[in-house]
C-alpha positions as CSV (number, residue, x, y, z in Angstrom):
1,M,0.0,0.0,0.0
2,K,1.3,3.5,-0.8
3,P,2.3,5.5,2.2
4,F,-0.1,8.3,3.2
5,T,-0.5,10.8,6.0
6,Y,-3.5,10.7,8.3
7,L,-5.6,13.6,9.8
8,R,-8.6,13.3,12.1
9,A,-10.9,16.2,11.7
10,T,-13.5,17.3,14.3
11,E,-15.0,20.2,12.3
12,T,-16.3,20.4,8.6
13,S,-14.2,23.4,8.0
14,T,-11.0,21.7,9.2
15,A,-11.7,18.7,6.8
16,I,-12.2,21.0,3.9
17,E,-9.3,23.2,4.5
18,S,-6.9,20.3,4.9
19,A,-8.0,18.6,1.7
20,T,-6.0,18.6,-1.5
21,S,-6.6,17.0,-5.0
22,Q,-4.9,13.8,-3.6
23,T,-6.9,13.7,-0.4
24,K,-9.7,11.2,0.4
25,F,-12.1,11.6,3.2
26,I,-12.8,8.4,5.2
27,A,-15.7,7.3,7.4
28,G,-16.6,3.6,7.5
29,G,-14.0,2.8,4.8
30,T,-15.9,-0.3,3.6
31,N,-15.1,0.4,0.0
32,L,-12.1,2.9,0.1
33,L,-9.8,0.6,2.2
34,D,-10.3,-2.4,-0.2
35,L,-9.4,-0.1,-3.2
36,M,-6.2,1.1,-1.4
37,K,-5.1,-2.5,-0.6
38,E,-5.6,-3.4,-4.2
39,G,-3.6,-0.2,-5.4
40,V,-6.6,1.2,-7.2
41,E,-6.9,4.2,-4.9
42,Q,-3.5,5.8,-3.9
43,P,-4.3,9.0,-1.9
44,N,-1.6,10.9,-0.3
45,R,-3.7,11.8,2.6
46,L,-6.6,10.4,4.5
47,I,-8.9,12.7,6.5
48,D,-11.0,10.9,9.1
49,I,-14.3,12.7,9.4
50,T,-16.0,10.3,11.9
51,R,-15.7,12.9,14.7
52,I,-17.6,15.5,12.8
53,Q,-21.3,15.8,14.0
54,L,-23.0,14.8,10.7
55,A,-24.9,11.7,11.7
56,Q,-28.3,13.3,12.7
57,I,-31.6,12.1,10.9
58,Q,-34.2,14.8,11.5
59,P,-37.4,16.4,10.2
60,T,-37.2,19.6,8.2
61,A,-39.9,21.9,7.0
62,N,-39.8,20.3,3.6
63,G,-39.0,16.6,4.5
64,V,-36.1,14.8,6.2
65,R,-32.4,15.5,6.4
66,I,-29.9,12.7,6.7
67,G,-26.5,13.5,7.8
68,A,-23.6,12.2,5.6
69,L,-22.2,10.1,8.6
70,A,-25.5,8.3,9.4
71,K,-24.8,4.6,9.4
72,N,-26.8,2.7,6.8
73,S,-28.3,0.5,9.4
74,D,-29.4,3.5,11.5
75,T,-30.9,5.1,8.5
76,A,-32.8,1.9,7.4
77,N,-34.2,1.4,10.9
78,H,-35.0,5.0,11.8
79,P,-38.8,5.6,12.4
80,L,-38.9,8.6,10.1
81,I,-37.4,6.7,7.3
82,R,-39.4,3.5,7.8
83,T,-42.7,5.4,8.0
84,R,-42.2,8.2,5.4
85,Y,-39.7,6.7,3.0
86,P,-40.1,2.9,3.2
87,L,-38.5,2.7,-0.3
88,L,-35.2,3.8,1.1
89,S,-35.4,1.5,4.1
90,Q,-36.0,-1.4,1.7
91,A,-33.1,-0.6,-0.5
92,L,-30.7,-0.2,2.4
93,L,-31.7,-3.5,3.9
94,A,-31.3,-5.2,0.5
95,G,-27.6,-4.1,0.4
96,A,-24.4,-5.6,1.7
97,S,-24.4,-7.5,5.2
98,P,-25.5,-6.4,8.6
99,Q,-21.9,-5.9,9.6
100,L,-21.2,-3.7,6.6
101,R,-24.4,-1.7,7.1
102,N,-23.3,-1.1,10.7
103,M,-20.1,0.6,9.3
104,A,-21.0,2.1,6.0
105,S,-22.1,5.8,5.9
106,L,-24.6,7.7,3.8
107,G,-22.0,9.8,2.2
108,G,-19.6,7.0,1.5
109,N,-22.5,5.0,-0.1
110,L,-22.9,7.8,-2.6
111,L,-19.3,7.6,-3.5
112,Q,-19.0,3.8,-3.9
113,R,-17.0,2.9,-6.9
114,T,-17.9,0.1,-9.4
115,R,-17.4,-3.6,-8.7
116,C,-16.2,-4.1,-12.4
117,Y,-13.6,-6.9,-12.4
118,Y,-11.3,-5.1,-14.6
119,F,-11.4,-1.9,-12.5
120,Y,-10.0,-4.0,-9.6
121,D,-7.5,-5.8,-11.7
122,T,-4.6,-3.3,-12.1
123,S,-3.0,-5.5,-14.8
124,A,-6.1,-5.0,-17.0
125,P,-6.8,-1.9,-19.1
126,C,-9.4,0.3,-17.5
127,N,-10.3,3.8,-18.5
128,K,-11.9,4.5,-15.2
129,R,-8.7,3.5,-13.3
130,Q,-6.2,4.6,-15.9
131,P,-7.6,7.1,-18.5
132,G,-6.8,6.3,-22.1
133,S,-5.9,2.5,-21.5
134,G,-9.1,1.1,-22.9
135,C,-12.0,-0.8,-21.6
136,A,-11.4,-4.6,-21.2
137,A,-15.0,-5.2,-20.2
138,I,-16.3,-4.3,-23.7
139,E,-14.8,-7.4,-25.4
140,G,-14.3,-9.3,-22.0
141,Y,-16.5,-11.0,-19.6
142,N,-19.3,-8.4,-19.1
143,R,-22.2,-10.2,-17.4
144,I,-22.6,-7.6,-14.6
145,H,-22.0,-4.6,-16.8
146,A,-24.2,-1.8,-18.0
147,I,-26.9,-1.8,-20.7
148,L,-28.0,1.8,-20.5
149,G,-26.0,5.0,-20.9
150,T,-22.8,3.3,-21.9
151,S,-19.9,4.7,-24.1
152,D,-17.0,3.3,-25.9
153,S,-14.9,4.2,-23.0
154,C,-16.8,2.4,-20.2
155,I,-19.6,0.0,-19.5
156,A,-19.2,-0.3,-15.7
157,T,-22.2,0.0,-13.3
158,H,-22.9,1.8,-10.2
159,P,-23.0,-0.6,-7.3
160,S,-25.3,1.1,-4.7
161,D,-28.8,0.0,-3.8
162,M,-29.4,3.1,-1.6
163,C,-28.7,5.5,-4.4
164,V,-31.3,3.8,-6.7
165,A,-34.0,4.7,-4.0
166,L,-32.6,8.1,-3.5
167,A,-32.8,8.8,-7.3
168,A,-36.5,7.7,-7.2
169,L,-37.3,10.0,-4.2
170,D,-35.8,13.2,-5.8
171,A,-33.2,13.5,-3.0
172,V,-30.8,16.6,-2.9
173,V,-27.2,16.2,-1.9
174,Q,-25.7,18.9,0.3
175,V,-22.0,19.6,-0.1
176,S,-19.6,22.1,1.5
177,G,-16.2,23.1,0.0
178,A,-13.7,25.9,-0.1
179,K,-16.1,28.0,-2.3
180,G,-19.0,27.5,0.0
181,D,-22.1,25.2,0.3
182,R,-24.2,24.0,-2.5
183,A,-27.3,21.7,-3.1
184,I,-27.1,19.2,-6.0
185,P,-30.2,17.4,-7.2
186,F,-29.6,13.7,-7.1
187,A,-30.2,13.2,-10.9
188,E,-27.3,15.6,-11.5
189,F,-24.8,14.2,-8.8
190,H,-23.5,11.1,-10.6
191,R,-22.2,11.3,-14.2
192,L,-22.5,9.0,-17.2
193,P,-19.1,7.8,-18.5
194,G,-18.8,9.6,-21.9
195,D,-15.1,10.1,-22.7
196,T,-14.2,10.6,-19.0
197,P,-15.5,7.6,-17.0
198,Q,-12.9,8.4,-14.2
199,I,-15.0,11.4,-13.3
200,E,-17.9,9.8,-11.5
201,T,-19.7,12.7,-9.8
202,V,-19.9,16.5,-10.0
203,L,-18.1,16.9,-6.7
204,Q,-15.2,19.3,-7.0
205,P,-11.8,18.5,-5.4
206,G,-12.0,19.0,-1.6
207,E,-15.9,19.1,-1.4
208,L,-17.4,17.2,1.4
209,I,-20.9,15.7,1.4
210,T,-22.7,16.8,4.5
211,A,-26.2,15.6,4.2
212,V,-29.0,14.3,1.9
213,D,-32.4,16.0,1.9
214,L,-35.6,14.0,1.1
215,P,-38.5,16.1,0.1
216,N,-41.9,15.4,1.5
217,S,-43.3,12.3,-0.3
218,S,-46.7,10.9,-1.2
219,F,-45.3,7.5,-2.0
220,A,-45.1,5.7,1.4
221,E,-48.2,3.6,0.9
222,N,-47.2,2.2,-2.5
223,S,-43.4,1.7,-3.0
224,H,-41.1,-1.2,-3.5
225,Y,-37.5,-2.0,-4.0
226,F,-37.0,-5.2,-6.1
227,K,-33.5,-6.6,-6.3
228,V,-32.4,-9.5,-8.6
229,R,-29.1,-10.9,-7.6
230,D,-27.1,-14.1,-7.8
231,R,-27.7,-15.1,-4.2
232,T,-30.0,-13.6,-1.5
233,S,-27.3,-12.4,0.8
234,Y,-24.4,-10.0,0.3
235,A,-24.5,-9.8,-3.5
236,F,-24.8,-6.7,-5.7
237,A,-27.7,-6.3,-8.0
238,V,-27.8,-7.8,-11.5
239,V,-30.9,-5.6,-11.9
240,S,-32.8,-3.6,-9.3
241,V,-35.9,-1.4,-9.5
242,A,-37.2,1.3,-7.2
243,S,-40.8,1.9,-7.8
244,A,-42.9,4.6,-6.1
245,L,-46.6,5.2,-6.9
246,E,-49.3,7.5,-5.6
247,I,-52.6,5.8,-6.4
248,N,-55.9,7.7,-6.0
249,N,-59.3,6.0,-6.9
250,G,-57.6,3.4,-8.9
251,T,-55.5,5.8,-11.0
252,I,-51.8,6.6,-10.7
253,G,-51.6,10.2,-9.7
254,N,-47.8,10.3,-9.5
255,A,-44.9,8.0,-10.1
256,R,-41.2,7.7,-9.7
257,M,-38.9,4.8,-11.0
258,A,-35.1,4.2,-11.0
259,L,-33.0,1.2,-11.9
260,G,-29.8,-0.2,-10.5
261,G,-27.3,-2.7,-12.0
262,V,-27.9,-1.4,-15.5
263,A,-25.9,1.9,-15.8
264,H,-22.9,3.9,-14.8
265,K,-25.2,5.8,-12.4
266,P,-28.7,5.1,-10.8
267,W,-30.9,5.2,-13.8
268,R,-34.0,7.3,-13.4
269,S,-36.7,6.5,-15.9
270,V,-38.6,9.6,-16.8
271,E,-40.1,7.8,-19.8
272,A,-41.7,5.2,-17.6
273,E,-43.1,7.8,-15.2
274,K,-44.8,9.7,-18.1
275,I,-46.6,6.5,-19.0
276,L,-47.5,5.6,-15.4
277,I,-48.9,9.0,-14.5
278,S,-52.7,9.1,-15.1
279,A,-52.8,5.4,-16.0
280,K,-54.5,2.4,-14.4
281,P,-52.0,0.4,-12.3
282,N,-52.3,-2.8,-14.3
283,E,-50.0,-5.2,-16.1
284,Q,-50.5,-3.6,-19.5
285,T,-49.4,-0.1,-18.1
286,F,-46.5,-1.6,-16.4
287,Q,-45.3,-3.5,-19.5
288,A,-45.6,-0.2,-21.4
289,A,-43.5,1.5,-18.8
290,A,-40.9,-1.3,-18.9
291,A,-40.6,-1.2,-22.7
292,A,-40.1,2.6,-22.7
293,T,-37.4,2.3,-20.1
294,L,-35.3,-0.2,-22.0
295,Q,-35.9,1.2,-25.4
296,G,-32.4,2.4,-25.8
297,A,-30.7,-0.5,-24.0
298,K,-27.6,-2.1,-25.6
299,G,-26.7,-5.6,-24.5
300,Y,-23.2,-7.1,-24.7
301,K,-22.0,-10.7,-25.3
302,H,-22.6,-11.8,-21.7
303,N,-25.3,-9.4,-20.4
304,A,-27.9,-9.2,-23.2
305,F,-30.2,-11.1,-20.9
306,K,-30.4,-8.0,-18.7
307,V,-32.7,-6.2,-21.2
308,E,-35.5,-8.7,-20.8
309,L,-34.7,-9.3,-17.1
310,A,-35.0,-5.5,-16.4
311,K,-38.4,-5.3,-18.2
312,R,-39.7,-8.2,-16.0
313,A,-38.2,-6.6,-12.9
314,I,-40.0,-3.3,-13.6
315,V,-43.3,-5.1,-14.0
316,R,-42.8,-7.0,-10.8
317,S,-41.7,-4.1,-8.8
318,L,-44.6,-2.0,-9.9
319,T,-47.0,-4.8,-9.2
320,I,-45.8,-5.3,-5.7
321,A,-45.9,-1.5,-5.1
322,T,-49.5,-1.4,-6.2
323,E,-50.3,-4.0,-3.6
324,G,-49.0,-1.8,-0.8
325,T,-45.7,-1.1,0.9
326,A,-44.2,-3.5,3.5
327,V,-40.9,-2.9,5.2
């Protein structure tokens, strides 16, 4: 492992002032430490932010604010989240293992890096790890890779379950940096690969995630996170779907949908939402929404099955959401 310096910050301002372009903030470290051991991440300095008071989960005038250091397990089981945003609770409980959820933080979850085999293998070409070296996954074993929003530079997927739910819930990411504070709509936070897959978010060097805001929601009664994976414990999504519906008198009044395991970022399906709103919650409607979502999908040698799988997962998730939320 490359040598690095270590600093423990107790204030947000101290962490930001001490950061450079070669600095990484660390909280639970459930992803970063693995990457450092493999030589994928090589920061010159780690800034420990676990002593900063950023773990609160509390109501606001417009919804709920979750501090960046709130543990995944605490967030999933918090009464405000379970009752008002059960979709988020479901997604968190579908991710990782209890031990990892007890360590992983909200902010760290947003910054998880892909689980692409070639990204972790430092002997393989990977534009995300070494820009300009190529993408081994395109012609390699690409079963877990993306089918939406891909580019010739990268077909990696974003690994988070929680972020799929946050995308569907219109979350807003609060960040602080040397130039001040700013609020980033969740749909704009993560980037598609394009020609620069190594730039995964819109965060500027030294900016620190401080909280995520969830707006007031009308989806608590009819939402569901559906995850398809190779085994039922401690596995990343092959395909996942976060569905949220507002149903009034047998008609969908409002809808949100996002997919995981299919793109470089949590994939919000605005096309599906347009079809769902003002329609009857039935299989015909759900199949139309699924078809619209996957219209531009591109399968590769080993993952073309994901296109049909994603369609079926969408229909299944929407069907369960219609029946009523259970956490």
